N, C-alpha and C positions, 0 to 999 in steps of 0.2 A: 632616169628618175623614177620610173615605175618599179624597177627592180629593187631600188633602195627602199622605197616605201613598202613594197611587199615583204622584203626581208625584215624590215623593222617591225612590221605587223606580226610576222610569224614569230619573231623573238619575243614580242610582247605577249602573244597568245601563249607561248610556251611558259613564260614567266608566270602568267596568270594561272595556268594549269597547275604549276607547281604550288602556288599559293593556295589554290582551291584544294589540292590534295593534302597540304599541311593543315588547312582548316578542317577538312573532313576527319583527319586523324585526331585533332584536338576535340572535335565534336564527339567522336566515338569515345574518347577517353573521359570526357565530361559526362556523357550518358552512362558509362560504366560506374563512375563515381556516384552519380545520382541513384542508380539502381542499388549500389552497395549501401548508401545512406538510408534509402527506403527500407531495405532488408533489415538493417540494424535497428531502425526506428520501429519496425514491426515486431522484432524480437524484444525490444525494450518495452513496448506496449504490453506484450504478453507477460513479461517479468513484473511489470507494475501491477497488472491485473491479478497476478498470483499473490503478490505482497498484500494488495488491498483485500483480497479474499481471505488471506490468513489473518490480517488485522481485524477484519469484521467478525471473525469467529473467536477472537480472544475474549476471555471473560475474567473478571476479578472484581472483588468488592471488599471494602473495608468499612466497618460500621462500629459504632460505640453507643453506650448509654450516655447521653448528655445530661438528662434530668436524673431524678432519683431512680437508680437501677433496680431497686427491689420490686420484683413483680412475681406474682403467682402465675406460673405458666400452665397450671392445671394439667389435665390429661394430655393435651396436645403436645406439651413440651416445647412449644415454639416461643423463642425469644424474639420480640419485635424491637429492633434497635431504633432509637429515635433520632440518631444522627448518622447519616450515610456520608462517609468521606469520599469513597470511590465506588463507582458502579459501572465499570467498563463492560459493555455488552448488555447492560440492563437486565441481568439475570436475577438480581436480588430485588424482591418486591418489599419495600419498607412498610407497606400497608398490611401485608399478611405475615411478614417475617420469613418468607420462604425463598430460598435460593433454588432456581430451576436450572439444572445443567443442560445447556443447549445442544451439547454433543456428547456422544459416548466417549469416555476416556477416563483418565486418572485425574482427580482433583485433590489438591492439598489444602487443608483447612487448618489454620492456626487459631487457637483460642487462648486468650489470656484472661484468667478469672481471679479476682481478688475479693476479699470479704472485709467488711468492717466488723469490729468486735461484736460478738453476740449474735451474728447472723450465720446461718448454715447454708452452704452452697453445695448442691449435688449436681455433678455434670456427668 
C-alpha cells in the first residue's frame, strides 16, 4: 500500500511540476506583453507631447471692422480691428492692433479692403 501511495504522489508531483512550468511560460509571455504595451505607451506619450507642442506654437488671427471702419491711422499706420473672429495663439493684440510673431518663420497675411463711394484707401 505504501508503494501505491508513493507512486501516486510522485505522479501528482510530476503533473504539478508540468502545470507550474506551463504557468511560468504564460507568466513570462504576459510580462513580455506588458513590457511591449508600456513601451508603446511611452512612445505614444512622446508623440502626443510633440503634437501638443506643435499645436501650442500655431498662430492665426482673423479680424474685421464691425463698426464704422473709417479711421485715421496717422503716422503709426496701425489698424485696430474692433471685432476679432479668431486669435489662435493670442498673437494679435486687439487693444494695440499689433500682431507679434511668436516664432521666426514665414507668415502669410491676407487683406481684403473695400471702399465706399468717395473714400480713398491707401494700403
